[in-house]
MARSE-562656 format. One record per residue (C-alpha): x, y, z. Coordinates in Angstrom, 3 decimals. Layout:
R       px       py       pz
R        X        Y        Z
...
END
This chain:
R       px       py       pz
R  -23.628   -6.358   47.653
R  -21.103   -7.861   45.288
R  -17.529   -6.619   45.604
R  -15.058   -6.781   42.738
R  -11.309   -6.431   43.016
R   -9.684   -3.388   41.428
R   -7.813   -5.544   38.878
R  -11.046   -7.212   37.819
R  -12.796   -3.832   37.486
R   -9.905   -2.524   35.368
R  -10.142   -5.582   33.146
R  -13.865   -5.066   32.635
R  -13.356   -1.368   31.809
R  -10.652   -2.194   29.270
R  -12.928   -4.799   27.676
R  -15.817   -2.307   27.489
R  -13.592    0.359   25.941
R  -12.222   -2.144   23.404
R  -15.728   -3.261   22.452
R  -16.877    0.352   22.074
R  -13.951    1.165   19.805
R  -14.634   -1.937   17.739
R  -18.256   -0.903   17.254
R  -17.304    2.646   16.248
R  -14.157    1.960   14.208
R  -14.226   -1.656   13.142
R  -15.984   -2.778    9.979
R  -16.703   -6.209    8.687
R  -14.725   -7.072    5.547
R  -16.655   -6.600    2.318
R  -16.798   -9.645    0.083
R  -17.422   -9.493   -3.662
R  -17.852  -12.833   -5.390
R  -18.780  -14.030   -8.869
R  -20.285  -17.289   -9.964
R  -18.629  -19.324  -12.689
R  -20.403  -17.472  -15.522
R  -18.377  -14.541  -16.814
R  -19.193  -11.116  -15.395
R  -18.459   -8.635  -18.180
R  -15.982   -5.782  -17.864
R  -17.246   -2.645  -19.640
R  -14.604    0.038  -20.159
R  -15.253    3.604  -21.322
R  -12.397    5.752  -22.634
R  -13.361    9.390  -22.293
R  -12.120   12.952  -21.749
R  -13.458   16.271  -20.490
R  -11.818   17.831  -23.561
R  -14.020   15.861  -25.987
R  -17.396   17.331  -26.959
R  -18.718   13.901  -27.993
R  -18.070   12.354  -24.579
R  -20.809   13.864  -22.338
R  -23.663   11.868  -23.967
R  -21.669    8.651  -23.594
R  -20.893    9.463  -19.967
R  -24.549   10.276  -19.313
R  -25.509    6.780  -20.477
R  -22.635    5.334  -18.423
R  -23.982    7.141  -15.334
R  -27.411    5.606  -15.910
R  -25.873    2.187  -15.254
R  -26.059    2.983  -11.533
R  -29.758    2.107  -11.775
R  -29.297   -0.997  -13.922
R  -30.448   -4.132  -12.107
R  -27.567   -6.118  -13.633
R  -24.863   -3.809  -12.250
R  -22.094   -5.774  -10.472
R  -23.910   -9.079  -11.061
R  -23.563   -9.286  -14.863
R  -21.239   -6.391  -15.674
R  -18.676   -4.120  -14.010
R  -18.199   -0.596  -15.475
R  -14.945    1.410  -15.412
R  -14.345    4.828  -17.005
R  -10.766    5.700  -17.973
R  -10.008    9.377  -18.654
R   -7.285    9.674  -21.296
R   -4.770   12.511  -21.543
R   -4.306   12.988  -25.296
R   -6.942   15.759  -25.389
R   -5.118   17.789  -22.735
R   -3.116   19.951  -25.151
R   -6.254   21.216  -26.912
R   -7.309   23.852  -24.389
R   -8.387   21.951  -21.265
R   -6.490   19.581  -18.970
R   -8.803   16.861  -17.734
R   -8.034   16.597  -13.980
R   -8.956   12.913  -13.965
R   -6.832   11.917  -16.944
R   -3.774    9.680  -16.783
R   -1.170    8.827  -19.402
R   -1.382    5.200  -18.260
R   -5.023    5.087  -19.346
R   -4.120    6.412  -22.800
R   -1.411    3.750  -23.002
R   -3.942    1.102  -22.025
R   -6.245    2.155  -24.854
R   -3.317    2.150  -27.299
R   -2.418   -1.371  -26.158
R   -5.917   -2.527  -27.065
R   -5.617   -0.872  -30.474
R   -2.276   -2.599  -31.045
R   -3.800   -5.972  -30.141
R   -6.566   -5.355  -32.692
R   -4.070   -4.149  -35.348
R   -5.842   -0.787  -35.340
R   -3.983    2.408  -36.207
R   -6.182    4.835  -34.271
R   -7.785    5.487  -30.896
R  -10.703    7.786  -30.134
R  -13.144    8.993  -27.500
R  -15.683    8.031  -26.466
R  -14.814    4.382  -26.946
R  -16.424    1.421  -25.229
R  -14.590   -1.870  -24.786
R  -16.557   -4.908  -23.632
R  -14.586   -7.935  -22.466
R  -11.534   -6.812  -24.384
R  -13.367   -6.069  -27.649
R  -14.501   -2.784  -29.188
R  -18.233   -2.300  -28.566
R  -20.618    0.153  -30.203
R  -23.380    1.717  -28.138
R  -26.193    0.903  -30.568
R  -28.907   -0.902  -28.628
R  -28.156    0.678  -25.205
R  -28.320   -2.857  -23.816
R  -25.124   -4.542  -22.632
R  -24.901   -8.048  -24.113
R  -24.744  -10.709  -21.421
R  -21.748  -12.994  -21.580
R  -22.542  -16.684  -21.913
R  -19.004  -17.856  -21.202
R  -18.046  -20.012  -18.253
R  -15.040  -18.353  -16.712
R  -14.231  -19.676  -13.273
R  -14.978  -17.936   -9.974
R  -13.436  -14.762   -8.581
R  -13.663  -13.655   -4.947
R  -12.331  -10.438   -3.431
R  -12.348   -9.582    0.264
R  -11.763   -5.909    1.127
R  -10.657   -5.338    4.711
R  -11.053   -2.168    6.761
R   -7.300   -1.521    6.703
R   -7.254   -1.156    2.934
R   -6.120   -4.597    1.815
R   -7.776   -6.804   -0.776
R   -7.445  -10.578   -0.799
R   -8.167  -12.008   -4.254
R   -8.920  -15.660   -4.994
R   -9.436  -16.945   -8.530
R  -10.430  -20.531   -9.267
R  -10.320  -21.467  -12.968
R  -12.832  -23.974  -14.293
R  -10.094  -26.597  -14.624
R   -6.589  -27.040  -13.271
R   -4.375  -24.488  -15.009
R   -0.669  -23.867  -15.418
R   -1.265  -20.411  -16.924
R    0.055  -17.186  -15.412
R   -2.645  -14.772  -14.282
R   -2.692  -11.139  -13.208
R   -5.376   -9.221  -11.372
R   -6.239   -5.549  -11.839
R   -7.945   -3.493   -9.148
R   -9.548   -0.104   -9.825
R  -10.904    2.283   -7.218
R  -13.895    4.102   -8.699
R  -15.439    7.487   -7.950
R  -19.078    8.358   -8.610
R  -21.058   11.589   -8.389
R  -18.220   13.785   -9.664
R  -19.105   17.195  -11.105
R  -16.644   19.563  -12.752
R  -17.094   22.835  -14.641
R  -14.933   23.083  -17.752
R  -13.475   26.520  -18.421
R  -11.872   25.995  -21.831
R  -11.757   23.678  -24.798
R  -14.604   21.935  -26.628
R  -16.775   21.715  -23.497
R  -16.125   25.273  -22.256
R  -18.862   26.494  -19.904
R  -20.364   23.051  -19.352
R  -20.612   21.284  -16.010
R  -19.759   17.657  -16.631
R  -20.751   14.687  -14.497
R  -18.754   11.483  -14.116
R  -19.470    8.086  -12.610
R  -17.379    4.924  -12.257
R  -14.267    7.050  -12.896
R  -11.051    5.130  -12.285
R   -9.180    7.016   -9.578
R   -6.341    4.513   -9.524
R   -5.529    1.214  -11.226
R   -3.294   -1.376   -9.553
R   -2.198   -4.796  -10.684
R   -0.589   -7.869   -9.157
R    0.432  -11.337  -10.257
R   -1.640  -14.205   -8.909
R    0.199  -17.030   -7.157
R   -1.046  -20.617   -7.647
R   -1.763  -22.890   -4.671
R   -1.917  -26.652   -4.335
R   -5.722  -26.460   -4.281
R   -5.767  -25.017   -7.816
R   -6.723  -21.559   -6.542
R   -4.747  -18.498   -7.585
R   -4.207  -15.879   -4.874
R   -3.046  -12.282   -4.545
R   -2.999   -9.470   -2.011
R   -3.338   -5.854   -3.153
R   -2.759   -2.968   -0.739
R   -5.032    0.046   -1.202
R   -4.508    2.128    1.931
R   -1.941    4.475    0.378
R   -4.426    5.258   -2.410
R   -7.537    6.010   -0.338
R   -6.980    9.373    1.323
R  -10.713    9.863    0.768
R  -13.232    7.048    0.446
R  -13.813    5.709   -3.048
R  -17.360    4.946   -4.157
R  -16.776    1.480   -5.575
R  -14.196   -1.104   -6.513
R  -13.718   -3.101   -9.715
R  -11.529   -6.199   -9.916
R  -10.784   -8.433  -12.878
R   -8.441  -11.295  -13.751
R   -6.667  -11.772  -17.078
R   -3.888  -13.862  -18.524
R   -0.515  -12.248  -17.882
R    0.180  -11.407  -21.538
R   -3.369  -10.298  -22.414
R   -5.639   -7.343  -21.693
R   -8.783   -9.405  -22.226
R  -10.543  -10.006  -18.895
R  -11.495  -13.540  -17.908
R  -13.656  -12.807  -14.876
R  -14.671   -9.643  -12.986
R  -16.284   -8.593   -9.719
R  -17.118   -5.236   -8.190
R  -19.431   -3.320   -5.911
R  -20.105   -0.276   -3.754
R  -17.560    0.211   -0.985
R  -19.785    1.938    1.525
R  -23.412    2.786    2.188
R  -24.956    5.414   -0.126
R  -21.825    5.440   -2.315
R  -24.088    5.127   -5.345
R  -25.369    8.654   -4.742
R  -22.116   10.204   -3.503
R  -21.574   13.762   -4.683
R  -18.191   15.448   -4.870
R  -16.510   18.208   -6.842
R  -13.210   19.031   -8.452
R  -11.502   22.362   -8.472
END
């Protein structure tokens, strides 16, 4: 019979408890990484108060089954607020998203904004062929590591040494949202949303001696409930046009997550 001292037994028990907690609670960091070819950023500007938006959102939802999702394009839906005074307040709308769309219009010297509007890699895009054009640009590589405590480490390596100033934007996305509209142009309809931007954060990237630009973005204060996916893209500091993007599902079965709004 083998006898163990009480201190050794206590140490073993503590180790077993720690390992059990790590198995139950701990998660490996999720890594999202591009190659050097540009991954396109596809933005949709939409509103629950717009009767023309549901068909566009239905097509946007179909991208969940597109084999090129996350590898060749990253989709983000921004709900604008300028329809809110016409009978229905879109619960997912933000003034910041309306301002973002206006900033694009200003850059294009356009006098108007509208919904639904698609923007592909910083340029207005019409949904004619239903196929998203693949970018042929070389753009540098982007890597994002999402840790279990809600932090994101972002590394961007341009194709060549650069003295430019870069910023990164990080969007938490919700999928499988359903909401019944009581008033306005869509009164009585139950609308469905995917890739809806719950929150959009940004940070400046800091250059390193190795020619890699780095940033940390903290998400934990924005994730009271799990998001479905994450979208991350890098741009020049004074431009909205994305250079490189990455994204992906944040947890198992997120693609088919269902939730509701009041």
